[in-house]
TORLO-570212 format. One line per 5 residues: number of its first residue (from 1); for each residue x, y, z of C-alpha. Coordinates in steps of 0.02 Angstrom, whole numbers, plus 50000, padded with zeros to 5 digits. Layout:
! TORLO-570212
NUM) X,Y,Z  ...
This chain:
! TORLO-570212
1) 57229,55332,57949  57298,55261,58111  57315,55076,58126  57212,54988,58266  57293,54872,58400
6) 57316,54696,58366  57321,54546,58491  57442,54412,58429  57460,54240,58523  57645,54172,58492
11) 57703,54020,58587  57563,54039,58707  57598,54218,58752  57469,54354,58708  57566,54506,58630
16) 57471,54669,58612  57541,54757,58468  57505,54940,58414  57466,54893,58234  57477,54751,58108
21) 57655,54684,58122  57784,54667,57979  57848,54488,57939  58009,54535,58009  57932,54589,58172
26) 57829,54433,58185  57984,54329,58154  58079,54426,58297  57937,54408,58417  57921,54223,58383
31) 58104,54194,58415  58112,54312,58568  57958,54222,58647  58041,54051,58610  58209,54104,58699
36) 58115,54171,58847  58010,54017,58862  58165,53909,58854  58299,54019,58935  58399,54022,58776
41) 58498,54162,58706  58455,54255,58557  58558,54351,58419  58437,54444,58305  58478,54567,58161
46) 58336,54672,58094  58370,54820,57981  58351,54998,58050  58172,55053,58008  58094,54880,58024
51) 58016,54910,58191  58130,54806,58296  58111,54914,58451  57920,54884,58454  57950,54696,58423
56) 58070,54692,58568  57962,54788,58694  57790,54706,58652  57858,54526,58652  57968,54540,58811
61) 57825,54631,58912  57692,54515,58838  57792,54360,58905  57822,54448,59073  57641,54479,59089
66) 57606,54299,59063  57734,54243,59189  57662,54358,59328  57484,54271,59295  57564,54109,59310
71) 57685,54148,59460  57559,54235,59580  57433,54102,59625  57260,54131,59559  57283,54313,59496
76) 57250,54427,59355  57327,54588,59302  57230,54752,59319  57275,54836,59149  57225,55004,59224
81) 57383,55011,59338  57470,54850,59298  57458,54787,59482  57421,54606,59530  57237,54562,59572
86) 57234,54418,59698  57081,54311,59727  56994,54351,59901  57022,54217,60030  56844,54173,60051
91) 56816,54145,59860  56953,54024,59840  56858,53866,59911  56698,53897,59799  56653,53764,59686
96) 56714,53796,59509  56581,53815,59370  56566,53689,59226  56644,53826,59104  56797,53843,59219
101) 56825,53656,59237  56810,53638,59045  56930,53786,59019  57056,53702,59133  57037,53533,59045
106) 57064,53616,58876  57219,53714,58939  57289,53549,59010  57266,53459,58845  57356,53600,58751
111) 57496,53597,58879  57532,53411,58853  57530,53431,58665  57635,53591,58656  57777,53524,58764
116) 57863,53459,58607  57860,53620,58518  57798,53773,58614  57797,53880,58457  57635,53799,58397
121) 57537,53831,58561  57374,53906,58521  57272,54045,58616  57213,53988,58778  57045,54064,58821
126) 56999,54078,59003  56814,54087,59042  56793,54170,59204  56640,54229,59296  56629,54399,59375
131) 56616,54324,59550  56782,54234,59539  56896,54388,59534  56919,54554,59614  56875,54682,59486
136) 56769,54689,59326  56794,54658,59141  56805,54853,59122  56954,54855,59237  57051,54721,59139
141) 57021,54777,58960  57163,54843,58865  57105,55012,58821  57219,55166,58813  57101,55269,58910
146) 57104,55154,59056  57294,55130,59039  57316,55320,59069  57183,55347,59198  57201,55511,59281
151) 57146,55447,59447  57213,55297,59546  57123,55134,59504  56971,55106,59611  56935,54931,59554
156) 57085,54848,59626  57174,54856,59793  57323,54949,59729  57292,55108,59827  57316,55007,59991
161) 57423,54867,59944  57590,54932,59871  57699,54779,59908  57584,54638,59853  57715,54568,59730
166) 57861,54580,59851  57762,54480,59983  57742,54347,59869  57924,54340,59821  57960,54333,60014
171) 57846,54182,60027  57978,54083,59928  57883,54090,59761  57968,54105,59599  58034,54278,59572
176) 57966,54382,59432  58099,54421,59310  58131,54609,59278  58174,54665,59100  58339,54760,59092
181) 58335,54847,58923  58510,54913,58877  58558,55022,58729  58713,55120,58691  58668,55305,58730
186) 58537,55399,58826  58481,55476,58659  58430,55299,58609  58339,55270,58769  58236,55418,58737
191) 58191,55343,58566  58142,55178,58653  58032,55253,58773  57944,55345,58629  57913,55179,58551
196) 57843,55114,58713  57719,55258,58724  57637,55188,58563  57597,55026,58643  57470,54962,58770
201) 57609,54926,58887  57654,55109,58912  57584,55109,59089  57696,54975,59152  57803,55019,59303
206) 57978,55078,59235  58131,55172,59271  58281,55239,59179  58455,55230,59261  58573,55376,59214
211) 58720,55468,59282  58720,55619,59386  58776,55712,59231  58605,55681,59158  58494,55687,59307
216) 58562,55795,59446  58445,55948,59478  58537,56025,59621  58602,56206,59575  58744,56184,59693
221) 58809,56023,59601  58763,56060,59417  58907,56190,59381  59044,56071,59453  59146,55980,59329
226) 59144,55820,59437  58967,55803,59494  58989,55639,59577  59118,55702,59692  59019,55856,59739
231) 58863,55761,59760  58946,55640,59877  59020,55785,59976  58849,55855,60006  58775,55685,60055
236) 58907,55673,60184  58887,55855,60240  59080,55881,60244  59062,56066,60242  58904,56072,60356
241) 58783,56079,60209  58680,55940,60147  58577,55908,59988  58400,55960,60014  58352,55877,59851
246) 58403,55711,59917  58301,55726,60074  58149,55754,59957  58171,55592,59855  58019,55511,59944
251) 57909,55621,59841  57954,55528,59679  58011,55355,59724  57839,55275,59717  57775,55208,59551
256) 57587,55246,59599  57626,55419,59657  57731,55449,59495  57594,55400,59382  57432,55459,59469
261) 57487,55604,59571  57627,55682,59468  57558,55640,59300  57693,55523,59226  57561,55402,59176
266) 57629,55342,59014  57811,55295,58968  57916,55437,59013  58095,55490,58969  58236,55553,59078
271) 58203,55738,59030  58024,55715,59101  58089,55646,59266  58219,55783,59282  58087,55922,59247
276) 57974,55840,59380  58126,55830,59506  58157,56019,59481  57973,56059,59506  57955,55958,59668
281) 58137,56002,59728  58169,55811,59732  58329,55712,59673  58289,55627,59513  58452,55530,59515
286) 58403,55432,59664  58224,55428,59627  58260,55329,59471  58362,55205,59577  58223,55189,59706
291) 58098,55157,59567  58204,55001,59505  58138,54900,59650  57959,54904,59593  57991,54920,59405
296) 57946,54788,59275  58066,54859,59146  58224,54959,59175  58310,55053,59041  58490,55099,59052
301) 58657,55117,58942  58716,54930,58927  58882,54970,59004  58791,54982,59163  58749,54804,59143
306) 58920,54746,59086  59036,54848,59195  59050,54764,59368  59100,54930,59456  58936,55017,59393
311) 58832,54870,59429  58893,54878,59611  58877,55065,59627  58694,55064,59557  58652,54907,59651
316) 58596,54806,59499  58559,54622,59534  58541,54528,59372  58516,54356,59440  58361,54276,59355
321) 58330,54434,59254  58299,54462,59066  58431,54555,58973  58387,54647,58810  58533,54737,58739
326) 58477,54845,58590  58614,54917,58464  58731,54770,58528  58845,54786,58378  58972,54861,58499
331) 58946,54734,58637  59108,54648,58616  59207,54809,58633  59108,54868,58778  59132,54695,58868
336) 59318,54702,58848  59324,54888,58904  59217,54843,59062  59357,54714,59117  59501,54839,59077
341) 59577,54978,59177  59718,55107,59135  59810,55170,59280  59891,55345,59273  60057,55365,59370
346) 60009,55534,59441  59845,55465,59510  59941,55322,59586  60053,55438,59674  59913,55550,59740
351) 59830,55389,59812  59992,55338,59894  60013,55511,59973  59833,55506,60042  59854,55337,60116
356) 60022,55397,60192  59936,55537,60270  59806,55419,60349  59945,55311,60416  60039,55461,60490
361) 59887,55526,60577  59850,55355,60649  59678,55338,60560  59645,55149,60547  59828,55129,60534
366) 59846,54945,60511  59717,54942,60367  59789,55089,60280  59967,55021,60295  59920,54865,60183
371) 59842,54978,60055  59991,55097,60050  60103,54951,60033  60007,54895,59882  60020,55061,59804
376) 60210,55069,59831  60224,54897,59741  60140,54967,59589  60250,55121,59594  60404,55019,59596
381) 60336,54914,59451  60311,55071,59350  60466,55167,59390  60600,55039,59408  60586,54969,59231
386) 60709,55037,59102  60642,55128,58949  60747,55078,58802  60582,55073,58707  60420,55174,58727
391) 60352,55036,58830  60337,54854,58886  60197,54724,58870  60176,54567,58992  60051,54430,58974
396) 59929,54401,59109  60017,54248,59177  60187,54347,59179  60106,54490,59281  60033,54369,59404
401) 60211,54298,59429  60276,54482,59458  60137,54516,59583  60187,54355,59674  60367,54425,59695
406) 60294,54579,59765  60192,54485,59889  60028,54505,59804  59945,54332,59792  59763,54269,59787
411) 59767,54260,59978  59841,54425,60016  59730,54504,59886  59580,54447,59986  59642,54534,60131
416) 59676,54689,60031  59484,54683,59983  59434,54674,60159  59540,54813,60213  59477,54926,60071
421) 59289,54891,60116  59335,54921,60301  59424,55093,60266  59269,55153,60157  59143,55111,60299
426) 59075,55265,60392  59120,55259,60576  59094,55379,60723  59184,55387,60887  59188,55499,61038
431) 59325,55633,61026  59366,55805,61096  59300,55951,60996  59336,56128,61062  59381,56067,61232
436) 59230,55955,61257  59178,55778,61209  59077,55746,61053  59034,55616,60926  59153,55639,60773
441) 59155,55547,60615  59318,55455,60559  59393,55523,60405  59392,55407,60252  59491,55416,60094
446) 59435,55534,59953  59326,55469,59804  59468,55475,59674  59579,55369,59779  59437,55242,59821
451) 59405,55242,59624  59581,55205,59592  59584,55061,59717  59419,54991,59671  59463,54985,59486
456) 59624,54901,59526  59550,54774,59631  59419,54739,59495  59557,54688,59375  59651,54583,59500
461) 59486,54501,59550  59478,54442,59365  59663,54390,59366  59654,54289,59522  59479,54213,59495
466) 59460,54025,59492  59644,53988,59509  59693,54120,59378  59579,54057,59245  59572,54222,59152
471) 59743,54271,59176  59793,54220,58994  59655,54335,58932  59742,54494,58988  59893,54595,58926
476) 59974,54722,59041  60062,54866,58947  60175,54999,59022  60185,55144,58912  60274,55310,58913
481) 60205,55446,58797  60200,55636,58794  60059,55764,58799  60053,55947,58772  59961,56043,58922
486) 59933,56221,58957  60019,56281,59116  60023,56449,59195  60208,56521,59219  60264,56529,59396
491) 60250,56692,59485  60407,56794,59475  60425,56946,59591  60504,57111,59521  60653,57203,59599
496) 60544,57267,59731  60479,57097,59782  60306,57127,59709  60212,57006,59598  60124,57086,59447
501) 59982,56987,59362  59876,57039,59215  59711,57113,59262  59605,57011,59146  59682,56846,59118
506) 59845,56766,59149  59954,56702,59013  59984,56514,58988  60114,56423,58904  60108,56244,58821
511) 60220,56119,58906  60263,55949,58845  60227,55839,58986  60277,55646,59015  60127,55532,59038
516) 60166,55358,59112  60022,55223,59109  59997,55045,59162  59859,54971,59059  59769,54807,59103
521) 59688,54757,58944  59562,54612,58935  59568,54538,58762  59430,54424,58791  59256,54497,58806
526) 59193,54330,58876  59281,54378,59042  59153,54517,59076  59013,54421,58998  59040,54275,59116
531) 58970,54372,59252  58799,54387,59156  58786,54223,59061  58786,54110,59212  58652,54200,59308
536) 58522,54281,59196  58363,54200,59132  58389,54250,58951  58494,54369,58843  58430,54452,58683
541) 58560,54542,58575  58494,54643,58433  58544,54773,58317  58522,54832,58136  58698,54796,58091
546) 58754,54636,58181  58830,54573,58021  58950,54477,58005  58874,54368,58151  59013,54238,58157
551) 59108,54312,58297  58982,54334,58439  58968,54158,58499  59153,54130,58504  59199,54303,58573
556) 59066,54316,58709  59090,54139,58762  58902,54094,58752  58800,53997,58629  58662,54094,58533
561) 58552,53949,58486  58424,54068,58410  58491,54184,58274  58398,54290,58136  58451,54395,57996
566) 58284,54480,57945  58247,54565,57776  58201,54747,57769  58021,54799,57765  58046,54914,57615
571) 58024,54880,57427  58184,54858,57336  58143,55006,57221  58155,55130,57376  58346,55111,57397
576) 58494,55134,57277  58645,55035,57322  58797,55053,57215  58983,55041,57216  59086,55178,57131
581) 59271,55136,57096  59315,55284,56986  59305,55469,57007  59242,55608,56885  59415,55609,56806
586) 59420,55422,56783  59562,55396,56913  59534,55234,57023  59466,55259,57199  59550,55150,57330
591) 59548,55221,57498  59699,55131,57574  59816,55228,57681  59944,55254,57539  59818,55311,57415
596) 59721,55421,57538  59877,55529,57557  59884,55577,57368  59812,55732,57307  59736,55647,57153
601) 59631,55533,57272  59577,55685,57381  59524,55783,57224  59429,55637,57148  59335,55607,57309
606) 59291,55798,57321  59229,55796,57144  59121,55639,57166  59045,55720,57325  59009,55876,57235
611) 58911,55782,57097  58812,55683,57231  58761,55847,57311  58706,55913,57136  58600,55763,57105
616) 58519,55725,57274  58418,55861,57360  58411,55903,57539  58507,55800,57662  58675,55711,57615
621) 58786,55617,57735  58963,55572,57697  59064,55451,57812  59249,55441,57816  59360,55313,57895
626) 59450,55430,58014  59470,55608,58090  59633,55616,58007  59569,55588,57830  59427,55723,57862
631) 59563,55850,57907  59668,55810,57756  59519,55817,57638  59450,55978,57714  59627,56063,57700
636) 59649,56009,57525  59478,56065,57466  59494,56232,57547  59660,56257,57445  59580,56202,57280
641) 59424,56303,57299  59312,56140,57308  59251,56176,57476  59168,56342,57418  59087,56249,57276
646) 59014,56131,57405  58957,56272,57513  58875,56347,57364  58775,56190,57334  58738,56151,57521
651) 58769,56200,57695  58923,56099,57743  58951,56044,57917  59087,55931,57984  59087,55825,58142
656) 59213,55883,58275  59341,55762,58334  59269,55656,58468  59095,55733,58437  59144,55883,58534
661) 59051,55936,58695  58868,55896,58715  58808,56077,58678  58925,56084,58527  58862,55928,58458
666) 58677,55968,58478  58710,56135,58393  58788,56055,58253  58641,55943,58227  58522,56086,58246
671) 58608,56180,58109  58603,56030,57996  58416,55997,58026  58377,56185,58010  58455,56201,57836
676) 58348,56050,57779  58196,56117,57864  58216,56285,57780  58213,56196,57609  58046,56113,57656
681) 57973,56276,57714  58019,56364,57556  57957,56218,57452  58116,56208,57364  58166,56048,57270
686) 58321,56112,57195  58476,56029,57244  58561,56198,57285  58467,56192,57451  58493,56072,57593
691) 58646,56014,57698  58801,55901,57686  58860,55822,57849  59040,55752,57840  59069,55631,57983
696) 59175,55489,58036  59127,55305,58057  59122,55257,58244  59086,55441,58287  58928,55513,58368
701) 58840,55543,58200  58854,55362,58142  58784,55293,58297  58600,55285,58340  58550,55452,58266
706) 58389,55463,58168  58407,55545,57995  58237,55510,57929  58160,55560,57761  58241,55717,57689
711) 58377,55721,57821  58470,55589,57735  58422,55558,57550  58606,55497,57519  58741,55414,57622
716) 58918,55414,57539  59039,55296,57631  59213,55331,57576  59331,55175,57601  59320,55036,57724
721) 59345,55099,57910  59472,54971,57970  59548,55001,58147  59716,55081,58155  59832,54932,58121
726) 59972,55023,58221  59868,55032,58381  59951,54928,58515  59784,54858,58586  59725,54807,58405
731) 59889,54724,58376  59880,54626,58543  59700,54578,58505  59740,54510,58330  59893,54403,58404
736) 59781,54346,58548  59645,54279,58430  59774,54193,58314  59843,54110,58477  59675,54039,58527
741) 59585,54024,58361  59591,53831,58361  59587,53798,58551  59438,53908,58584  59361,53928,58419
746) 59399,54114,58399  59409,54203,58232  59585,54226,58160  59657,54393,58201  59640,54453,58015
751) 59459,54400,58005  59416,54489,58178  59509,54643,58105  59392,54639,57954  59231,54615,58056
756) 59273,54775,58153  59273,54877,57989  59111,54805,57922  59018,54831,58087  59060,55011,58089
761) 59021,55033,57900  58850,54946,57917  58807,55058,58062  58849,55212,57956  58741,55149,57806
766) 58601,55120,57930  58571,55308,57953  58471,55301,57792  58305,55212,57771  58213,55237,57939
771) 58037,55177,57903  57940,55083,57772  57902,55233,57659  58078,55308,57674  58195,55303,57521
776) 58379,55344,57489  58544,55299,57409  58689,55208,57481  58853,55254,57387  59000,55147,57425
781) 59156,55233,57364  59301,55107,57338  59364,55008,57200  59396,54850,57309  59202,54819,57313
786) 59198,54781,57128  59367,54699,57112  59345,54575,57250  59155,54561,57301  59173,54394,57379
791) 59283,54472,57515  59220,54653,57533  59033,54626,57496  58998,54484,57606  59030,54583,57764
796) 58886,54705,57729  58716,54684,57806  58598,54556,57720  58476,54690,57653  58619,54793,57582
801) 58719,54658,57500  58567,54589,57410  58544,54761,57325  58724,54805,57280  58756,54858,57099
806) 58931,54880,57030  58962,55025,56909  59110,55012,56789  59117,55212,56759  59076,55359,56866
811) 58955,55419,56734  58861,55260,56730  58836,55280,56924  58785,55456,56909  58656,55420,56769
816) 58578,55286,56871  58575,55392,57030  58491,55531,56932  58355,55411,56869  58328,55347,57043
821) 58312,55514,57122  58191,55578,56986  58074,55423,57009  58068,55436,57200  58031,55628,57193
826) 57877,55579,57080  57830,55443,57205  57836,55577,57347  57701,55671,57254  57593,55521,57244
831) 57609,55429,57426  57462,55316,57386  57564,55239,57249  57712,55205,57365  57598,55138,57501
836) 57524,55008,57373  57697,54954,57322  57756,54941,57504  57602,54845,57558  57654,54705,57440
841) 57810,54683,57537  57745,54703,57714  57598,54582,57708  57608,54452,57837  57531,54319,57731
846) 57656,54340,57586  57758,54195,57641  57621,54075,57649  57543,54134,57492  57719,54111,57403
851) 57724,53936,57477  57551,53887,57417  57601,53941,57237  57765,53827,57250  57887,53955,57308
856) 58003,53914,57449  57986,53993,57624  58113,54100,57700  58267,54021,57768  58273,53933,57933
861) 58326,54088,58030  58161,54158,58005  58031,54013,58054  57852,54056,58016  57724,53989,58143
866) 57535,53993,58153  57498,54153,58251  57313,54187,58307  57279,54371,58324  57128,54466,58376
871) 57117,54652,58314  57040,54760,58441  56893,54859,58382  56935,55007,58267  56788,55036,58142
876) 56911,55145,58026  57031,54996,57996  57000,54868,57855  57096,54705,57868  57166,54624,57717
881) 57074,54470,57656  57231,54370,57617  57281,54390,57804  57156,54248,57855  57292,54122,57794
886) 57391,54167,57949  57289,54254,58077  57104,54271,58109  57041,54458,58144  56886,54451,58252
891) 56798,54581,58354  56790,54559,58551  56635,54460,58572  56498,54476,58696  56573,54312,58783
896) 56675,54427,58901  56506,54504,58966  56419,54341,58999  56369,54294,59179  56404,54128,59261
901) 56223,54092,59275  56188,54110,59087  56297,53962,59035  56175,53831,58980  56181,53676,58879
906) 56203,53759,58715  56350,53856,58787  56428,53697,58843  56404,53627,58671  56485,53777,58597
911) 56634,53766,58718  56658,53584,58665  56647,53625,58482  56781,53769,58500  56896,53640,58597
916) 56884,53516,58455  56912,53641,58321  57061,53714,58412  57133,53542,58438  57108,53509,58247
921) 57194,53672,58208  57337,53624,58323  57355,53448,58238  57348,53524,58060  57478,53656,58097
926) 57596,53522,58162  57567,53427,58000  57581,53578,57900  57766,53599,57957  57859,53434,57943
931) 57981,53422,58076  58173,53424,58044  58178,53250,58127  58082,53175,57974  58156,53298,57842
936) 58332,53296,57763  58353,53483,57774  58380,53589,57935  58232,53701,57902  58053,53664,57919
941) 57960,53608,57757  57790,53676,57709  57650,53558,57662  57554,53667,57553  57420,53518,57521
946) 57355,53542,57702  57321,53727,57671  57137,53716,57630  57112,53601,57778  57186,53730,57896
951) 57092,53883,57835  56927,53800,57851  56922,53774,58036  57008,53941,58062  56860,54032,57975
956) 56738,53920,58071  56814,53972,58240  56792,54157,58189  56605,54125,58164
């Protein structure tokens, strides 16, 4: 039975939610609305499967909906097509009815009382007559049928006025914030848009920004390895051919046309846009960029928002906008990478040669000469240094000093930037072609050379900015390494001077080639984040695995005044979390580098994994710290015959290094899912069926993939995935943190190093338990968890560390796991019982009920506020009686259909009575939670003695 939509009013914002929200979702929406109202930054952790995506979308879009109503003078929102309805000019001077004046007085009184704490703001009902607005109540009701109307809305002027909102912005009124929703991968964006389809906001104007690799539909471009360069060549018509798909982009760049003509009415994903582009012979890449202008919400990978180069190329303006970054556990790494660049020596030489050719051919000679001189300076820096060691490292301040000696200062750098912009401009002049005068285009440097110079200038811009403020945040490393490449042998003529080549293929030889790189590493993510924090309206970072949360404020250089670590929505009996410190033979399992090299450790891990596969049916995931360990274990188990035993038990699949190509990775997942699906189709519950996927922490499998239900009944995490301590960049980052730990409040290097490990571990553990009725086992294989829990358990996510059980022996752990699996299999046969157990956890009234019985409320990170909600009509859905303690469930009354002339004295008395009741509720709720100003603790205290006084007016208001 499907849940009916529910309307919540939180902090004065009406939020339409597709079902009754979990307590963790209510807590998230409360904090998001508070952050958006006050322009504060939010850091919110909610476990995977707790519905955080729905909470993010509904709260942000609901707040944006309210801002549009308040920003555009005397307007409403047509919920058929999400356009702004403006009052007709001749209607504005009419005298307001009594009901309208009373409604405004009521709202004004609420506004004055709610300035102190906007979280206690009650639902503001607007009583409008039909003559005061353009459109009817039928047009503005939130019904899925109307949101996905097959025809353009006939009840509002959207068909003729496409730029109504833009005109308002040109008049100097407040700009309506767009929502930039960033996540890590395009696959996660697809999951988010599917969640948006479930909501009543599914018809909002939207777009998805993506690369040409995902959106190009031109068959002349798709086969090329570098689609960007090929696309630019066609756009410039260098070979006389142009892109016919680009010229057809106007067919898809309008939101109205996209929804009502081409059928993308509800929330769409990138695959649907690409399919439409192929059908219309229109460029979906540029169409998505054009749609950004009129979109309310823009989805993209979050490196599009952090990387200044991508922001510039995609024309993304974040000033005054809302940033929602989901799966933000990697945001620190992404921010550092966005402000870093590694220059290859061969690429620099090719750029130098191209600029040299421009100078010799007298093409914008003066401008190209300065850029060529810049390249020569870097070549000298990279080639004239001695190589007694494998490399050399400079601090940012040192490299600025070296640049000064080479003539590159802040002033000369500005001249270089101007010259680069000038040489990239397209320019035409009159020239002689085939003996007659004609207009010819002046040649410009190639895209690879332009990319090298732009990236170098991006780094130099950070180094020279604000009197070299960020110079100390950089380390510059000159490294020499070797790489094996395949090269074709040179053609050698025979005695007669002929060159003989094989008919089918040419043999290649592996050659060890020297690789010389100059890396500009940014060690402070606040450098890239500074471009965002000073200009955006608000930032919301969220993930299921943000713990430990200590580092975000110090690393990103911003204050997250709103934080949350939410509990999971599942019952504790649905998940088994245990540490295993010994193997089947009784040997200690400690996955340090030294121990992992021993055969004894490798054999014990293999035996443990075999036992788990024998106990747990269907899908099992195993995560290892590195690809190196995966290769060693596979080689060892193949020699000992253990690999064959695993394959007799389940289909065994290993993650390729780096995830492999997109096609290979998709085929890998298809094989895994097919093995489990075969098990379901056969109705087999025997553990001899299913699949085992062995992957690596920080790999593709551990990030954002959905292994719901039987796809992951157990997750085995071997060891703790610490970064490679011998990696030069990791070493420099740890030293940098130690140097600035006191002056800037950064975490010490060792603490930062540990946090990187736990973030990766928590992300891997999150592949299991994907919804409220899911179940599974999390098996932590390492003796360090039991020997030193204060150090190694505290880094786990809150919901995981609360359930950890330590097992002294391997047999104890397996007996407990067998019992857990058997109980859960029985529960699968009786889903009603599981639903009944889960409902005791997910009831929104559970916190207030516990408080009324004398139990404490959740901690301060999960503030509970009075939330009024209206359940939209759904005769099949039955509301819980206990929910009246928090929210009143009412049917939509006939008040919406009342005419202006029908408001008489009895109606006026009823309005005054409702105002008084609502004000009494507001006063009682403010007394219900005593402020921290009058309380010794930092969290709000619940006054249970006032609970009966609160529920009485709530029930009266329903009547």
